[in-house]
C-alpha positions as CSV (number, residue, x, y, z in Angstrom):
1,M,100.8,121.3,150.7
2,A,103.7,123.2,152.3
3,Q,106.9,124.0,150.7
4,L,109.9,121.3,151.0
5,N,113.2,121.1,151.2
6,F,114.7,118.2,149.0
7,G,118.2,116.7,149.1
8,V,118.8,114.9,145.9
9,I,121.5,112.1,145.8
10,G,122.4,111.4,142.0
11,H,121.2,114.7,141.2
12,K,123.4,114.8,137.6
13,G,121.8,111.5,136.3
14,R,119.0,111.5,134.1
15,M,116.8,111.1,137.2
16,G,118.2,113.7,139.3
17,Q,117.8,116.1,136.3
18,A,113.9,115.0,135.9
19,L,113.8,115.4,139.7
20,E,114.7,118.8,140.1
21,T,112.4,120.0,137.3
22,A,109.7,118.0,139.1
23,I,110.6,119.5,142.4
24,T,110.6,123.2,140.8
25,D,106.8,122.3,139.6
26,A,105.2,121.2,142.8
27,G,106.3,124.2,144.0
28,H,109.4,123.1,146.4
29,T,112.9,123.6,146.4
30,L,116.0,121.8,145.5
31,C,118.2,122.6,149.0
32,V,121.1,120.5,148.1
33,G,122.4,117.9,145.4
34,V,124.9,115.7,145.3
35,D,126.9,112.9,143.1
36,A,129.6,110.2,142.9
37,G,132.7,111.4,145.2
38,G,129.9,113.9,147.3
39,S,128.0,113.0,150.5
40,I,124.6,114.3,151.7
41,G,126.0,113.6,155.3
42,P,127.1,117.6,155.7
43,F,124.0,119.1,154.0
44,A,121.2,116.1,155.4
45,S,119.9,118.6,158.7
46,Q,119.4,121.1,156.2
47,C,116.7,119.0,153.7
48,D,113.0,118.1,154.7
49,V,112.8,114.9,152.7
50,L,116.1,113.1,151.1
51,V,115.3,111.4,147.7
52,D,118.2,108.8,146.6
53,F,118.6,107.8,142.9
54,S,122.4,107.1,143.1
55,A,123.9,103.2,143.5
56,P,123.6,100.2,145.4
57,E,127.2,101.1,147.0
58,A,126.0,104.3,148.0
59,L,123.3,103.1,150.3
60,A,124.3,102.5,153.3
61,A,126.3,105.8,153.6
62,N,122.9,107.6,152.4
63,L,120.7,105.7,155.0
64,G,123.1,106.3,157.5
65,A,122.9,110.2,156.9
66,A,118.8,110.4,157.1
67,K,119.1,108.4,160.0
68,V,122.0,111.2,162.2
69,A,119.8,114.0,160.7
70,G,116.2,112.6,161.7
71,K,115.0,112.8,158.1
72,P,112.6,110.5,155.9
73,I,114.2,108.8,152.8
74,V,112.7,107.9,149.4
75,I,115.0,105.1,147.6
76,G,114.9,104.7,143.6
77,T,118.0,103.4,143.0
78,T,118.0,100.0,141.1
79,G,119.9,96.6,141.3
80,L,119.2,96.6,145.0
81,E,120.2,92.5,146.6
82,E,119.2,91.1,149.7
83,P,121.6,92.7,151.8
84,H,120.4,96.1,151.0
85,F,116.8,95.4,151.7
86,V,118.1,94.4,155.3
87,M,119.4,97.9,155.7
88,L,116.2,99.2,154.8
89,A,114.5,97.6,157.0
90,E,116.9,98.3,159.8
91,A,116.9,102.2,158.7
92,A,113.0,102.1,159.2
93,H,113.2,101.5,162.6
94,A,115.0,104.8,163.2
95,V,113.2,107.1,159.7
96,P,110.4,106.8,157.5
97,V,112.0,105.0,154.3
98,L,109.9,104.1,151.2
99,Q,111.5,102.4,148.6
100,S,110.2,101.5,145.5
101,G,111.7,100.0,141.9
102,N,109.1,102.2,140.0
103,F,107.7,105.7,140.9
104,S,105.3,105.7,138.2
105,L,101.2,105.9,139.7
106,G,100.2,103.9,136.8
107,V,102.9,100.7,137.7
108,T,101.9,101.1,141.1
109,L,98.4,100.2,140.2
110,M,99.4,97.6,137.6
111,A,101.6,95.7,140.3
112,H,98.4,95.5,142.4
113,L,96.0,94.5,140.0
114,V,98.8,91.7,139.1
115,R,98.4,90.7,142.6
116,E,94.8,89.9,142.5
117,A,95.1,88.6,139.1
118,A,97.6,85.9,140.1
119,A,95.6,84.9,143.3
120,R,92.5,84.7,141.6
121,L,93.6,82.9,138.3
122,G,95.3,80.0,139.9
123,P,98.6,78.2,139.4
124,D,97.2,76.7,135.5
125,W,97.8,79.7,134.4
126,D,101.7,80.5,133.6
127,I,103.3,83.9,134.7
128,E,105.9,85.8,132.0
129,V,107.2,89.3,132.7
130,L,108.8,91.0,129.8
131,E,110.3,94.1,129.9
132,M,112.5,97.0,127.6
133,H,114.4,99.7,128.4
134,H,117.0,102.3,126.8
135,R,120.7,100.5,125.6
136,M,122.4,102.9,128.6
137,K,120.5,101.1,131.6
138,V,123.1,98.3,133.3
139,D,120.8,96.4,135.4
140,A,118.5,93.7,134.4
141,P,115.8,92.5,134.8
142,S,114.7,96.0,136.0
143,G,113.7,96.7,139.3
144,T,110.3,97.3,137.7
145,A,110.1,93.9,136.0
146,K,111.1,92.4,139.8
147,L,108.5,94.7,141.5
148,L,105.7,93.2,138.9
149,G,107.4,89.8,139.5
150,E,107.3,90.2,143.7
151,A,103.4,91.2,143.2
152,A,102.5,88.0,140.9
153,A,104.5,86.1,143.5
154,A,102.7,87.4,146.2
155,G,99.4,86.5,144.8
156,R,100.3,83.1,144.4
157,G,101.6,82.7,148.2
158,M,105.2,82.3,147.2
159,T,108.4,83.9,147.2
160,L,110.1,85.5,143.9
161,S,113.8,84.3,144.5
162,D,112.6,80.3,144.8
163,N,110.4,80.8,141.3
164,M,112.5,83.2,139.2
165,E,113.1,82.1,135.9
166,S,115.3,84.2,133.5
167,G,118.3,84.5,130.9
168,R,116.6,81.1,129.1
169,H,119.1,79.7,126.6
170,G,119.7,76.1,124.8
171,M,117.9,73.2,125.8
172,T,116.4,74.5,129.0
173,G,113.6,71.8,129.3
174,A,110.1,72.2,129.3
175,R,108.8,75.5,131.8
176,A,108.7,74.5,135.6
177,E,105.3,74.5,137.1
178,G,104.3,77.8,139.3
179,A,107.9,79.8,137.5
180,I,107.4,83.3,136.8
181,G,109.5,83.9,133.6
182,F,111.3,87.2,132.7
183,A,112.3,88.3,129.7
184,T,114.5,91.6,128.7
185,L,114.7,93.7,126.0
186,R,117.5,96.6,125.5
187,G,117.7,99.4,122.9
188,G,116.8,103.0,121.6
189,T,115.9,105.5,124.1
190,V,112.9,103.4,125.4
191,A,111.8,105.0,129.0
192,G,110.4,102.0,129.7
193,E,107.7,98.9,128.5
194,H,106.6,96.4,130.8
195,S,103.6,93.6,130.1
196,V,102.6,90.5,132.6
197,I,101.5,87.9,131.0
198,F,99.0,85.8,131.9
199,A,98.9,82.6,130.0
200,G,96.2,79.8,130.6
201,S,94.8,77.0,128.6
202,E,93.8,78.6,125.1
203,E,93.3,82.0,126.5
204,R,95.9,84.5,127.6
205,L,95.5,87.8,129.6
206,T,98.0,90.6,129.2
207,L,98.9,93.6,131.8
208,S,100.8,96.4,130.7
209,H,102.2,99.7,130.8
210,S,104.4,102.5,128.7
211,A,106.6,105.0,130.0
212,E,106.9,107.7,127.3
213,N,108.6,109.9,129.3
214,R,110.9,109.5,132.9
215,M,109.3,113.0,134.4
216,I,106.3,110.8,135.2
217,F,109.0,109.0,137.6
218,A,110.3,111.8,138.8
219,R,106.7,113.1,139.4
220,G,106.1,110.0,141.5
221,A,109.1,109.9,143.5
222,V,108.1,113.9,144.5
223,R,104.7,112.9,145.3
224,A,105.7,110.3,147.6
225,A,108.3,112.3,149.1
226,E,105.2,114.9,150.2
227,W,103.4,111.7,151.8
228,L,106.4,110.7,153.2
229,C,107.1,113.6,155.4
230,G,105.3,113.5,158.5
231,Q,104.9,109.7,158.5
232,P,106.6,107.9,161.7
233,A,109.5,105.6,161.1
234,G,108.7,102.4,159.3
235,R,108.9,101.0,156.2
236,Y,106.7,102.2,153.2
237,S,106.0,101.5,149.3
238,M,104.0,103.1,146.9
239,N,101.0,101.4,147.7
240,D,101.2,103.3,150.8
241,V,101.1,106.6,148.9
242,L,98.2,105.4,147.1
243,G,96.2,104.0,149.7
244,L,96.1,100.5,148.5
245,G,97.3,98.6,151.1
246,A,99.6,95.9,151.0
């Protein structure tokens, strides 16, 4: 793999610091790192690829910089909502865009298995997504939990937003048929714990992943960036990186 010059947005954050290590370990160069109050725009043309782990409110500007410079961009920012995904789709007409709620290769494969299980087990099996992260995480459910929920919904041929249950409290009534439930735990320094529980009649299947260090996400993001360079304009995911298909 040729040496690449990386532009990292959100450089001073936990993931930004892990990315700098992963970039160097992979034999590449950190061309520039920017943070809140700064802009990647003046530097984007100097980079081979941009990696954004900043904040949802910065997405429009960062995608704009990538389009102007004609550079591929990897998006790892969490807390994205529907308007952000519209921005991603629009940017993908001009440059290669790869966005994921989790860059772990293990989680990518887990999501593939969740989709398969949801499709094959059928609607009689209830689906619950459980996640735990460190006390400093600001969004819930996590991007990874949503990614896994989307995989389950895709396996069922339905939309997650129309079938998502989270934050149950009080007299909620019986579990809605076909719902995909979410439970969120926060505390300590947990890098990331995710489980998808398929609960059938008198049996359960649980698919789980444990992140022991955020370096797994950084290394996955670097691998995604390596793969993305040289791809045509379009919208990509970690499934493409691992050759898992849609």
